[in-house]
C-alpha positions as CSV (number, residue, x, y, z in Angstrom):
1,M,21.2,33.2,8.3
2,H,18.3,30.8,7.7
3,I,15.0,31.9,9.2
4,F,13.1,29.0,10.9
5,D,9.4,29.4,10.0
6,Y,7.0,26.5,9.5
7,S,3.9,28.7,8.9
8,F,3.9,27.5,5.3
9,L,2.4,24.3,6.5
10,D,-0.8,26.2,7.4
11,N,-1.3,27.8,4.0
12,G,-3.1,24.9,2.3
13,L,-0.8,24.9,-0.7
14,L,1.0,21.6,-0.1
15,P,1.0,19.0,-2.8
16,T,-2.1,16.8,-2.8
17,G,0.1,13.7,-2.8
18,I,1.7,14.6,0.5
19,V,-1.6,15.5,2.1
20,N,-3.1,12.2,0.9
21,L,-0.1,10.2,2.1
22,T,-0.5,11.6,5.6
23,S,-4.2,10.5,5.6
24,T,-3.2,7.0,4.5
25,I,-0.6,6.8,7.2
26,S,-3.1,7.9,9.8
27,A,-5.5,5.2,8.7
28,L,-2.8,2.6,8.8
29,R,-1.8,3.7,12.3
30,A,-5.4,3.1,13.5
31,L,-5.3,-0.4,12.0
32,A,-1.9,-1.1,13.6
33,N,-3.1,0.1,17.0
34,E,-6.2,-2.1,16.8
35,R,-4.1,-5.1,15.8
36,R,-1.7,-4.4,18.7
37,D,-4.4,-4.3,21.3
38,K,-5.5,-7.8,20.2
39,N,-2.1,-9.3,19.8
40,Q,0.2,-8.1,22.6
41,A,2.5,-11.2,22.5
42,V,3.1,-10.8,18.8
43,Y,4.0,-7.1,19.1
44,T,6.4,-7.9,21.9
45,Q,8.3,-10.1,19.5
46,L,8.1,-7.4,16.8
47,E,9.6,-4.9,19.3
48,S,12.6,-7.2,20.0
49,I,13.3,-7.6,16.3
50,A,12.9,-3.9,15.4
51,R,15.3,-2.9,18.2
52,V,18.1,-4.9,16.8
53,Q,17.5,-3.8,13.3
54,S,17.3,-0.1,14.3
55,V,20.7,-0.2,16.1
56,K,22.3,-2.1,13.2
57,S,20.9,0.0,10.4
58,S,21.4,3.5,11.8
59,N,25.0,2.8,12.5
60,A,25.5,0.9,9.2
61,I,24.4,4.1,7.3
62,E,27.4,5.8,8.8
63,G,29.8,2.9,8.1
64,I,29.8,1.7,11.7
65,V,29.4,-2.1,11.5
66,T,30.1,-5.4,13.1
67,T,28.7,-9.0,12.6
68,D,25.0,-9.8,13.1
69,A,25.9,-12.1,15.9
70,R,27.8,-9.3,17.7
71,I,24.9,-6.8,17.1
72,N,22.5,-9.2,18.8
73,E,24.8,-9.7,21.7
74,I,25.4,-6.0,22.2
75,V,21.8,-4.9,21.8
76,N,20.5,-7.6,24.1
77,G,23.1,-6.8,26.8
78,N,24.8,-10.2,26.5
79,S,28.2,-8.8,25.9
80,A,30.2,-5.7,26.4
81,P,31.5,-3.9,23.3
82,L,34.9,-5.2,22.2
83,N,36.1,-2.4,19.9
84,H,35.4,1.2,18.9
85,N,32.7,0.4,16.4
86,E,30.9,-1.7,19.0
87,M,31.1,1.1,21.5
88,E,29.4,3.4,19.1
89,I,26.7,0.8,18.5
90,A,26.2,0.3,22.2
91,G,25.8,4.1,22.6
92,Y,23.0,4.2,20.0
93,R,21.3,1.3,21.7
94,D,21.3,3.2,25.0
95,V,19.6,6.3,23.5
96,L,17.1,4.2,21.5
97,D,16.1,2.3,24.6
98,E,15.6,5.6,26.5
99,I,13.4,7.0,23.8
100,H,11.3,3.8,23.7
101,R,11.1,3.7,27.5
102,A,10.8,7.4,28.5
103,H,9.6,9.4,25.5
104,D,6.6,10.7,27.4
105,S,8.8,12.5,29.9
106,M,11.4,13.7,27.3
107,K,11.0,17.3,26.2
108,V,11.8,18.4,22.6
109,N,14.4,21.0,23.4
110,E,18.1,21.7,23.1
111,D,18.9,19.9,26.4
112,T,17.3,16.7,25.2
113,I,19.1,16.8,21.9
114,L,22.5,17.5,23.6
115,H,21.7,14.7,26.1
116,M,21.0,12.2,23.3
117,H,24.3,13.1,21.7
118,R,26.2,12.8,24.9
119,V,24.8,9.4,25.8
120,M,25.3,8.1,22.3
121,L,29.0,8.9,22.4
122,D,29.6,8.3,26.1
123,I,30.7,4.6,25.9
124,A,33.1,5.5,23.1
125,N,34.6,8.2,25.3
126,Y,34.4,11.0,22.8
127,P,35.4,14.3,24.6
128,Y,32.8,16.4,22.6
129,G,29.7,14.3,23.4
130,G,26.8,16.6,24.2
131,Q,28.6,19.7,22.9
132,Y,27.9,21.7,19.7
133,K,30.7,21.9,17.2
134,V,33.4,24.4,17.8
135,E,34.7,24.4,14.2
136,D,32.9,24.7,10.9
137,N,32.1,21.4,9.2
138,L,31.3,20.5,5.6
139,I,29.2,17.7,4.0
140,M,31.3,16.3,1.3
141,E,31.0,13.6,-1.4
142,I,33.4,11.8,-3.6
143,D,32.7,11.7,-7.4
144,S,33.3,8.9,-9.8
145,S,36.9,10.1,-10.4
146,G,37.7,10.0,-6.7
147,R,37.6,13.8,-6.3
148,R,36.1,15.3,-3.2
149,K,33.6,18.1,-3.5
150,V,31.4,20.1,-1.1
151,R,27.8,18.8,-1.2
152,F,26.5,21.2,1.4
153,K,27.9,23.8,3.8
154,P,26.1,23.7,7.1
155,A,25.5,26.5,9.5
156,S,28.8,27.8,10.9
157,A,30.0,26.9,14.4
158,A,29.4,30.5,15.5
159,E,25.8,30.3,14.3
160,T,25.0,26.9,15.7
161,K,23.8,27.7,19.2
162,D,21.5,30.4,18.0
163,A,20.3,28.3,15.0
164,M,19.4,25.4,17.3
165,E,17.6,27.7,19.7
166,Q,15.6,29.2,16.8
167,L,14.8,25.7,15.4
168,V,13.4,24.5,18.7
169,L,11.3,27.7,19.2
170,A,10.0,27.5,15.6
171,Y,9.0,23.9,16.3
172,M,7.2,24.8,19.5
173,D,5.3,27.6,17.7
174,A,4.2,25.3,14.9
175,R,3.4,22.5,17.4
176,A,0.9,24.8,19.0
177,N,-0.9,25.6,15.7
178,V,-3.9,23.3,15.5
179,N,-4.0,23.9,11.7
180,I,-0.6,22.4,11.1
181,N,-0.4,18.6,10.5
182,Q,2.2,17.5,13.0
183,L,3.3,14.6,10.8
184,L,4.3,17.1,8.1
185,L,6.1,19.2,10.6
186,I,8.5,16.5,11.7
187,P,10.5,16.1,8.5
188,C,10.8,19.9,8.2
189,V,12.4,20.0,11.7
190,I,14.7,17.1,10.8
191,L,15.8,18.7,7.5
192,D,16.7,21.9,9.3
193,F,18.6,20.0,12.0
194,L,20.6,18.3,9.3
195,C,21.3,21.6,7.6
196,I,22.5,23.1,10.8
197,H,24.7,19.9,11.4
198,P,25.2,21.1,15.0
199,F,27.8,18.4,16.0
200,S,31.3,17.6,14.9
201,D,30.2,13.9,14.6
202,G,27.0,11.9,15.0
203,N,24.5,14.3,13.2
204,G,22.9,11.6,11.1
205,R,22.4,9.2,14.0
206,V,21.0,11.9,16.2
207,S,18.6,13.0,13.4
208,R,17.2,9.5,13.3
209,L,16.8,9.3,17.1
210,L,15.2,12.8,17.1
211,S,12.8,11.5,14.3
212,L,11.7,8.7,16.5
213,L,11.1,11.0,19.5
214,L,9.1,13.4,17.4
215,L,7.0,10.5,16.0
216,Y,6.4,9.2,19.6
217,K,5.4,12.7,20.7
218,N,2.7,12.6,18.0
219,D,1.4,9.2,18.9
220,Y,3.2,7.3,16.0
221,D,4.8,4.3,17.7
222,I,5.3,2.2,14.6
223,C,9.1,2.6,14.9
224,K,8.9,0.5,18.1
225,Y,7.8,-2.5,16.1
226,V,9.3,-1.9,12.6
227,S,12.7,-0.3,12.2
228,F,12.5,3.2,10.7
229,E,16.3,3.2,10.4
230,E,16.3,0.0,8.4
231,Q,13.8,1.4,5.9
232,I,16.2,4.4,5.4
233,N,19.2,2.2,5.0
234,H,17.4,0.1,2.3
235,T,16.9,3.2,0.2
236,K,19.6,5.5,1.4
237,D,20.4,6.8,-2.1
238,S,16.9,8.3,-2.4
239,Y,17.1,9.5,1.1
240,Y,20.4,11.4,0.4
241,Y,19.0,12.7,-2.9
242,A,15.9,14.1,-1.1
243,L,18.1,15.7,1.5
244,Y,20.3,17.3,-1.2
245,E,17.2,18.6,-3.1
246,S,15.6,20.1,0.0
247,S,18.8,21.7,1.3
248,Q,19.5,23.7,-1.9
249,G,19.0,27.4,-1.1
250,W,18.6,26.7,2.6
251,H,20.9,29.5,3.7
252,E,18.9,32.0,1.6
253,N,15.5,30.7,2.8
254,Q,14.7,29.5,-0.8
255,N,14.8,25.8,-0.2
256,S,11.8,23.5,-0.7
257,Y,11.0,21.0,2.1
258,V,8.8,18.9,-0.2
259,P,11.4,16.3,-1.4
260,F,12.5,15.5,2.1
261,M,8.9,15.5,3.4
262,E,7.9,13.0,0.6
263,N,10.9,10.8,1.4
264,F,10.2,10.8,5.1
265,L,6.5,10.1,4.7
266,M,7.1,7.3,2.2
267,T,9.6,5.7,4.6
268,L,7.0,5.8,7.4
269,Y,4.4,4.4,5.0
270,K,6.8,1.5,4.2
271,C,7.1,0.8,7.9
272,Y,3.4,0.2,8.1
273,K,3.5,-2.0,5.0
274,E,6.4,-4.0,6.5
275,L,4.3,-4.5,9.7
276,D,1.7,-6.4,7.6
277,Q,4.2,-8.8,6.3
278,R,6.0,-9.4,9.6
279,F,2.8,-9.8,11.5
280,S,1.7,-12.7,9.4
281,T,5.1,-14.3,9.4
282,I,5.5,-14.2,13.2
283,N,2.1,-15.8,13.5
284,G,3.6,-18.8,11.7
285,K,1.5,-18.1,8.6
286,R,3.1,-17.0,5.4
287,L,0.5,-15.6,3.1
288,K,0.3,-16.7,-0.5
289,K,1.4,-14.2,-3.1
290,S,-2.2,-13.7,-4.3
291,E,-3.3,-13.1,-0.7
292,R,-0.5,-10.5,-0.2
293,I,-1.6,-8.7,-3.4
294,E,-5.2,-8.6,-2.1
295,Q,-4.2,-7.3,1.3
296,T,-2.0,-4.6,-0.3
297,V,-4.9,-3.3,-2.3
298,L,-7.6,-3.7,0.3
299,N,-5.5,-2.0,3.0
300,S,-4.7,1.0,0.8
301,I,-7.0,3.9,1.6
302,L,-6.0,5.7,-1.6
303,P,-6.3,4.2,-5.1
304,I,-3.2,2.2,-5.9
305,S,-1.7,1.3,-9.3
306,K,-0.3,-2.0,-10.5
307,S,3.2,-0.6,-10.5
308,E,2.8,0.5,-6.9
309,V,1.7,-3.0,-5.9
310,C,4.7,-4.4,-7.6
311,E,6.9,-1.9,-5.8
312,F,5.5,-3.1,-2.4
313,L,5.9,-6.7,-3.4
314,P,9.1,-7.0,-5.3
315,D,9.1,-10.8,-5.2
316,V,5.8,-11.0,-7.0
317,S,5.7,-10.8,-10.8
318,A,3.8,-8.1,-12.6
319,T,1.8,-10.8,-14.4
320,T,0.6,-12.3,-11.1
321,V,-0.3,-8.9,-9.8
322,E,-2.3,-8.1,-13.0
323,A,-4.1,-11.5,-12.8
324,V,-5.1,-11.0,-9.1
325,L,-6.3,-7.4,-9.7
326,G,-8.4,-8.6,-12.6
327,K,-10.0,-11.3,-10.4
328,M,-10.7,-8.8,-7.6
329,V,-12.4,-6.4,-10.1
330,K,-14.6,-9.3,-11.3
331,E,-15.5,-10.2,-7.8
332,G,-16.4,-6.7,-6.9
333,T,-14.0,-6.3,-4.0
334,V,-12.1,-3.5,-5.7
335,K,-13.1,-0.8,-8.2
336,K,-11.0,0.1,-11.3
337,L,-10.4,3.8,-11.8
338,G,-8.9,5.4,-14.9
339,Q,-7.5,3.8,-18.1
340,A,-4.3,2.5,-19.5
341,R,-1.2,3.8,-17.6
342,N,-3.5,5.9,-15.3
343,T,-5.4,2.8,-14.1
344,K,-5.7,2.5,-10.3
345,Y,-7.6,0.2,-8.0
346,V,-9.4,1.0,-4.7
347,N,-11.2,-1.0,-2.1
348,A,-14.9,-1.0,-3.1
349,K,-16.0,0.0,0.4
350,Y,-14.3,3.4,-0.2
351,V,-16.3,4.1,-3.3
352,K,-19.8,5.4,-2.8
């Protein structure tokens, strides 16, 4: 059986890229908090938008869909669900609202996880809501020829209760360790939860709700204003690939959490970048492409390459990005580091 132990997060041997990314996210969080304090009305609008997108996207990942109009009506309480899919959508809405409203009083333990599962499935009248699986389950995929194959075999039903107890205890132990970056701990817990796959249905949705709760518990409230679930849905192929990579060898305690950690942190990072774009749009001001390039570079704590800027701004041509970067270098607002394909750019104020 898998041994739940997050002490490796305290050994200082994590990839530099991951450590740097957490530092960047922390800096962006400070900027977002400062902006929120000065623009409460704007953030209230952002909250309303993100709420709808979160409910829509998390269910869509699982193939639970309805029209955009119906999503809005259900999420905003203007209509009761009309079919089974809409009942499941309404259930996710209820748990999401509870997390946004009452995260301070919600404890991270088995009772809370079971409660979230029960509430999520309550409207759809599932008899097993709030109960661990009683039969073994498999995570399967269908290949290009239409044949099914086992992608991962989760913990058995007989092992589930003990595994969930050990998961929570390991989290509590790591949470109390001041040398462990809590932002790195969260994706490790989520990966283990998904490998246990404790429920007969709803594991993916509960994992995303649990992610939001853990982020809230560590003072990351970005998911209230930008949908974390939508970011996952946009790049779900890379999400599932990272999950697959990090689950290999899990039962034998030989898996690497790094791929899933990287994917989780990059998703969170993209939430903060999305906030910049939505903030300016809601204010009735759509920035020019050159201004968006400038903001992308100047807001990055770490050196950023031309290709990374292009990734964040897919509607802007590489030629435009290159021209603006050259202009910024000449003006002295950014410094150019490295050469050729290793060239990166950094805000001049971060270079001593």
